[in-house]
N, C-alpha and C positions, 0 to 999 in steps of 0.2 A: 504493499500499500504506499502511496506517495503523500508525504507531508509538505512537501515544497513543490515549487514548479520553477522551470528555469525560464530565461528572457527568450529563449529559441522556441519555447513551447507554443504552439498555435492558440492555446488557451490564453497565455499572455500577450501574444500579439495581436490575435484578432477576435478573441472571446469564444473561439470554437470548441464547443464540448458539449454534452448533454447531462442532465441530471434527474434525479427523482427524490421526492419527499416523501418518505414512509413514515407511518405512526406505528409505534411499538406501543402496544397494549397487552399489559401482563405477560411481558418477556415474548411476546408474538409480533412479527412483523404482518401488518393487516395488508391483505390483498398483495403479497409480495409477487405473485404470479402475473398479475395484471401489470403492476410496476415494472418488471422485466420485460414482459412483452412489448411495452411501450417503448422503453428506452433503447432495447435492441432493433426493433422496427425503425428508429430514428437514426441509429447507426446505420442501417442498412439504406434508409430512403436517402438520407444526405451525404451517403458515400464518405463517412467520417474514417480516419484512418486510426482506428481503435480495435486493438487485438484480442482483449480479454474474452473469454468464452462466458455464455450466461451460466452454464454449471459451475464455472469458477466463481464467478461474481456470487451465485447465490450461497455457495458454501461459505465463501469469507464472509457474507452478511450475517448467516446463521451464527458463524464463530465469533464475531464481534459483538453480537448482541449476547452471546453466553460469556465470554470473556470479560467484558466490561459491565456485565449485569444491569443491562439498560431495561428501564420499565417506565412506560407512559411518558416516553420522549418521541421526539422527531427526528427519525435518522435521515441524513441526507447521503445520497450516493452521486457522485460526480464522477465521469469518465472522460477522459480527453487523451490526446494522442501521446502522452508521456505514461500512462497508467490510470489508475484510480483512486479516489479517496472515500473515506466513509467518516462522518461526523456527527455528533448529536447536538441537539438544543431543546430547551423548555418548549413547551405547547402553552400559547400565551392564552388560549380561549378558556374563560372560565364561566361560570354559572350567572354570573352578574352581566357579562356580555350576552350571553344566549337570552337572558330575559329581557333585555332592552332593544337586543336586535341591532342591526348596522344601519347606519346611515350612510347614504350613497351620494354622489355627484357624478357630473360626466367629466371624463378625460380631456384635457386639451387637446390630447394626440388622436387626429383622424388616421385610420389604419387602411392602408391599402390592401390588394390580395397578394399575400407572400405565402408560399409553402412553409416559410420559417415559422409561422405563428402557429401552426399546427404541431410542433414539436418543442419540447422543454428544453431549450437551449440555454447555455451558461450566458449567453448575451441577454442580460435582462435588465438593461437600462431603461426601456421604456416602462415596464412593469414598475421598477423602483420610483422613476420620475415621478409615475402617476399616483403610486402610492403615497408618496410625498406631498403631490398636489393637493390630493383628497385631506391628507392630515392638517395642513396648512389652510385648508378651507373648513376645518371643525368637523370633518366626515372619517369614517372608517375605512373607506376605499371608494375608487371611482370606476365607472363603466368606459370601456372602449368602444367606439362606433366607427363605421366605416363611412365612405363619402357618400353613400345613398341613405344616411340616416339611420341605418339599422344597427341594432343594439348587439353586441359581439359577446363581451364577458367582461369581467371585472381584472384588476391586475393580477390577481392569485387565485380566482375562483371562476366557476360556471354560475350562470343565473338562469332562474326559472321564475315564471309568472303563474298565479291560478285564477281563473274565474269560471263561474257556474259549474264547478266541480271537475274541471279539465286543467292539466299543467299544460304549458307552452314553455319552449326552450329554443333559442338560437340554434339553426340547422347545423348539424355536423359539417356539412359542406363549405361553410363560412370559414374564413381566416380565424379560427379559435382552436385553443387547446381542448380536446375533448377528455376531460379528467376521468380518473379512474372511479371517483364517486359518482359522477355523472352515469357513466357506464352501469354502476350499482344501482343507481335509481332507475334507469330505463328498465334495468331487470326485474326491479321490484313492481314496477307499474304494472308489468305483466302478470306478475305472480298475485297482486293484490287487485287486479283489475281496476286498475286506475287509468285512465284516458290520458294520454300524453302525445302532444304533437310538436316535431321540430318543424320550425317555420321562420320566417321573416317576421321581425318585430321592430316597429320602428318608434323612434324615441317618441313621436307625437301620440303614440297608442299607449303608452306606459300608464295614464291616468284611467283606462278602462278596466284596468285589472284591479281584483280584490285585494291580492296578496303577492308577495315576493318573497323569495329567498335564495340563498346562495350554496354551493357546496366545493368542499375541497377535500383532500384526504386527511387533512389535520383537524379542521373545525366539523367534519362531517357535513351536516345541514345547519345554516343560519338563517333566520328570518329577518328580514328587512323591513325596517320602520318607515324609512324615508328616503325618496330619491328627488333631489332638490327640494321643491315645494310640494311634492306628491305625497302624501301619506297612505300607509296601507294597513290594513286592519292587523291586531296584533295576535289574533288567534284563527287558525285554519285546520279543520279536521284531517284534510288530506295531508297536509305537513305535519300533524302530530303522527299520524302512521307511518310515514317515513322516518321521522326523528326516533320512534320506538325501535325500528330496525336498525337504523344507522349508528346514531347516537348512543343509545343505552348499551 
């Protein structure tokens, strides 16, 4: 495992690399298979100069968790031309945050249609800039949109809306990162017979929805209390069903 990077690395020079953030719960890496599926698909699709095998990385992750006795933390796997790195950090989401929900605004960055957005690359400046912009404006996060006024995703999460018992979420064909938790939500909707549709959602249509929530691998699902001046309901039966399956 690499704990330092040379100035000759593509990671240092150009920000070329991929990473995954995995929730460790009770000593178990949640949805490890889905995370490894995604990172190795990205390595292949982006033709990255990375040589470690999936089985090797999976073994090293399991060994690292056991050796460091990791529990209820966030584990980051970074892969790049000179090797790989594993690191841990605290999970910042607590019950107080879940109770109040997230407040969102719109990112000043308008996205084009790039294949890069469909992969979790280490070139994360747009997301970091957007997260900081949100904080400076009294919000928890901000929403990326495209030049057609379509809602895409937040800086570190996928977004969902609910209206009249149906979930709506930006289509996977758009320039977004289709997260592992989003995939789990899609599967749960089939299991629980919840109607969900991937579609185009315009900024101007946000006020038509009753409820909004976000998802990522660390937070699970998080309700949204407000986007700009639009306020959403604080309770929804469908959301509670998903919460009980994903966050409990």
